[in-house]
N, C-alpha and C positions, 0 to 999 in steps of 0.2 A: 342381701346384696354384699358382695365382697368389698371390704375397705380398700383404700388406695394402697395401704401397706401390704395387705394380703394379695392384692393384684400384682404388686411389684415382686413379691416373693414367688408367686406363681410364674411370672415371666422369667424371673431369675432361674428358677428350676428348669424351665423349658430351654432357656439359653444354655445352661450347663449340660442338659441332656443332649441338645443338638451338637454342642462342641465335642462331647465325648463320642457321639455317634459318628460324626464326620472324621474326627481324629482316628478312630478305630478303622473306619473305611479306608482312609488314605494309607494307613499302615498295613492293613491286613488284606484288602481286596487286590488281587493281581491286576496289573495293567493289561487291558485287552483291546483288540482292534476288530470289532464286529463289522466295521466298514473299512476294509483294508485299502480300498481305493483312496479314501481320504487320508489315511496314514501315509501311503506312498507319496501322495501329493504334498503332504505336510513336510515330509523329509526332503522331497525335491526342492521345496521352497526354502527350507533351512540351508540346504547345500548351495543352491544357485540363485536364490532370490527370485525364482520364477516357477510358475506351474504351467506346464505345457498342455496338460489335459483340458479339453473344452467340453467334455461330456456333461459334467455337473457344475453347479455354481461353485465359485472358488473362494467365497468369503470365509467359510469355516476352516477349510484346510490351510488357507493362507494365514489366518490368525493363529491356528495351531502350530504352523510352521515357525512363527515368530518365537513361540515358547520353546520349540525344539532347538532353534538356532542359539538361543541364549542359555539353555540349560538341559538339552537332551530330553529324555523322557520325563525327568523331574521338572523341567521347564514347562512341558506340555501339561503335566498334572497341576502345576501351580497356576497356569493360565485357566485351566478348567475349574479350579477351585475359586478363582476370581469370578468366573461366569456364574458359578453356583451362588456365590455371595450376592451377585447382581440380581439373581432371581429373588432372594430374600428381601433385598431393598425394594425391588419393583413391587412385590406383593404388599409390603408394608405401606408404600406410597399409595398403591391402589386402594387399600382399605381406608386410609386416611381420607382420600378423595371421595370415598363412599360414605363419609361421615361416621366411620367407626371410631370408637373410643381408642385412644393411643395404646392402652394396655391390651385391648382386644386386637388391635392391629399388630402389635408386637407378638402376642401369643399366637395369632393366626399365621403370621410369617414363620414362626418357629415350627408350628405344627406341620405346615406344608413343606417346610425344609426337611422334615423327617421322611418325606416320601421316598421309599426305597430306590425307585428308579433315578431320582434326582441325585441321591447320595452316591449310588454306585456309578453313575455316569461321570463323576469326577475323574475316574480312572478308566473311562471307556472312550474310544474314538468313535463317536457318532454324534449326530447333530441335535440330539434331543434337548440338552440343557440350553444350548445357545438359542434354539428355536423358542423354548419356553421363555427365556429372558427377554427376547425381542418382542414376543407376542404380548407379554404382560406390560412391557414398557410402552408399546403402542397404545394399549388399553388405558394405561395411566395417563398418557399424554392427551388422549381424547376425552377422558374424564375431566382433565384440567380445562380443556376447551369448553366443555358443557357447563362447568361451574364458574369459570372466571372469564370466559369470552375468547373470541378469536382475534389473535394479533399476528402481525407478520412474523415475529420471532417464533411463536408457537407453530405457525404453519410451516416454516422452514425446518424446525426441529423435527416435527412429525414426518415431513418428507424425507429427511436424512435417515431417521430410524427406519422408516418404511423401505427406503432404498437398500439400507444395510441388510434388512431382513430378506429382501428379494435375492440378495447375493448369497443367502444361506438356504432358503427354501423356495422353490419355484412356484408354490401355491400362494405365496403372500401377495401377489398383485390383486387377488380377490378381496383383500382387505380394504379395497376402495369403497366397499359398501358401508362399513362402520365409520370410515373416515368421512364420507359424504354426509352420513347421518349426523355426526357430531358437528360438522361445519354448518349444516343447515339449521340445526336447532340451537346453536351457540348464541348466547346473549350478545347483542350488538348495539352499539350506540351510533354508528355512522350509517351511511347508505348501505343497506343489506346486499343489494345486487352487486355493487362495486366491490364490497368487502369479500363476498363469496368468490367472485371472479379472481380478484387479486390473490386471495389466500389459496385458491385451487391451483393457480399458476405457480405460486411459490412452492407449494407442496410437491407438485409434479416436477418442478425444476430441482428441488432438493433431492427428491427420490432419484431422478435421472442422473444428477451429478454424483450421488453416492454410488449408484450402479456402475457408472462409467469409470469413476476414479478407482474404485476397488478393482475392477477388471484390468485397468492399465497397470496399477501398482503390483497386482499379483500375477497376472497373465502376460502383461506386456502390451496388450491392445484390447479394445472393447470386443466382446463376443457374446453371443446368445447361447446359453447351454443347449446341448444337443439331446438332452434326455426327455424332452417333452413328447415327441412322437413315440419314443421307446416306451414310456410309461402309459401313453394313450393306447398303444397296441397291446401292451401287457394286460390292460384291464378290459380289452374288447376283442377277444379272439375265441376260437372254438375250445381252447384248453384252459381258459381263464377260471372257469368254475372249479375244475379239479385242483388247480394250483391254490386257489383261495381256501378250499376245504382242507387240503392236505398240508400246505406250507404256510397258510395265513398270509400270503403275499402272492401277487399275480405274476411276478417276474419269472418264476420257473415255467410259466406257460409259453414263453417266447420261443425257446429252442424247439420243443416238440411241434409247435405250430408251424415254424419255418420248415421243419423236416416234412411235415404233412403236405406242405406246398412245394415239395420237390427241391428244396434247397440242399446244398451239400452238407454232409455231416460235420465238416470243419468250418461252417459258416460262423463269422464273427458277428454276434448279435449286437455289438456296439458300433458296428461300421456305420459312419455317418451317411454313406450312400444308401442305406436302408431307410432313412427317414421318410422319403416320399412314399415308399412302399408301406411303411407302418401307418402313416396317416390315411392312405387310400384304403387299406384293408380294414382298419378300425372303423372308418366311416361307412364302408360297405356293410360291415357287420351290424352296425346300428341301423342302417337303412333297411337291410333285407330281413333282419330278425329283431323287430322292435320288442316283442314279448321277451325274447332272450336277453335283450339289452336291459329291460326293466328288471328282470330277475337278477342280472348281474349287479345292477345298482343296489338292489336290496341286500344282496349277498356282501357287497363291499361295505355297506353300512353295518351289517352284522359283524363282519370281520373287524371293522374299526372299533366297535363297542365291546367285543368279546374279550375274555382274558387271553393274555399272550402265553400260550402253552407250547411255543416252539422249542424251548429248552427243557422246561419242567412239565410233566403230565399233571393234569388237574388234581389227581389224587395225592400228589406229593406235597411237601411243605411249601416248596417254591410255587407250585401250581395254586395252592390255596391262597398264598400271598397275592398272586396275580389276579385271582378271582376277587379278592377283597379290593384290590386297586381298580378293577373294572367297575366297581360300584360308585365311582366318583360322580358320573352323570346322573344315575338314579338318586344319589344323595342330594345333588343339586336340585333335582325336581322335587324331592321330598321337602327340602328347605324352602323352596318357593311356595309350596302348599302350606307348610307350617307357619310361614311368615306372611300369609295372605292378609293379615290385619295391618301390615305395614303398607304405606302408600307406595304405589308403583310409579316410578319416575322415568325420565329420559335415560338416566344412567342405567337403570335396569333393562330398558329396551335395547341399549347398546350391546349388552351381553348376548341377547338373542341374535342380533345381527352378526356378532362374532361367531356364533355357532354356525349359522348358515354359510357365511363366507369362508370359514375355515374348513368345514366338512365337505362342501360341494365339490371342490377340485378332486378330492379323493374318490368321490362317487363316480366322477367322470373318467378318471384315470386308474390309478392303482391304490390299494388299501393295505393297511397293516396295523395291528393293535398298537404298535409303538408310536404311530403318528398321533394317537389320541392323547398322549401324556401332556403335551403343552396345553391342550384344551381342558384337560382334567384340572390342572393347576389353576387356570383362569376361572373356571366355573366354581371350583371349591372356594376360591377367593370371594367370589360373589355370594356364595352360600354362607360363608362366615359372616360377611357384612349383614346379610338379612337376618340370620339367626341372632347375631349379636345385638342388633337393634331391638328385636322382639324380646330377647332375654332382659335387656335393660328396662324396657317398657313394662314387662311383667313384674320385675323386681320393684319398680317404683309404684306399682298399683296394688302390691300385696303387703 
């Protein structure tokens, strides 16, 4: 078993490696905008204090716009560096709440901090890192509830974090499942029914307040993002399968599908007037072609889990890196098997509910390998805690 001094040296080495890696990335990686709509909105917010677009949630571009306002592109990068550091802190907190040794928690946070997509995302305009940070923070908050009990303060804080996450990713309302689980099984000393009702109301109030306040501050008034029907139709039309297979995303299916339905060649696929049509056609697709719908659900799952080869072919170095990163969930499953000697508790079950609630919206709507990255980080955190406990127990018995 490693001594405390050896453990500290190992963590120090990992911290140094992480600092060098992040420093090199910040200096050498070019700033990119793979989601140009968010970048346009961020610059609009920096210039006017307002984002007029209501197609997507405004939380991330609004926050990015603050960085742009105070420091241009450099300010945006600095803000995303802070988000990256928040991920490390959230992973560390989660591991401690899973009863991991402090050195294992620190080493685990550093190892996950070396995830290439997280590091490169510091200079990328897309919502991967902020989604990861919020997902892990919600998990850490729920673990605190399972360990230490449900209080009004914790209920409100969870609600606010949940609401902020909904302002970033529209699939986060589905996290009501792990939230309900943690609340139900939290240790309580008072009347359980009264506490559950009060805490649920406080969490919903906190989430609603966060959603409304962010909308008003960033957009000027409350609004519901318009991309729900768009994504639902993208994942449920006659051209979805081809788009998922060729583009690893169903969005390219929308335009040819509309053309096949005799729409004009200059149709604006983002037109809000198309929302009722998108919903109607997607529901008809599911009703009239149930076997095709099941096939698409399975294909979306495969798309979510497969390596992201949109930029690099699988045979290239970049493709091989993506193939290795796609092993995160298999590694988690192997870790669960290898640590089966460790007791399975409520905290472990919580991660299973996170998987179900996080993945399901993508199976119903649209899928893309990049959507998996936040879940990868969360499940690898769980894997580190399980393997760490097994390793310590094995060291103590040998």
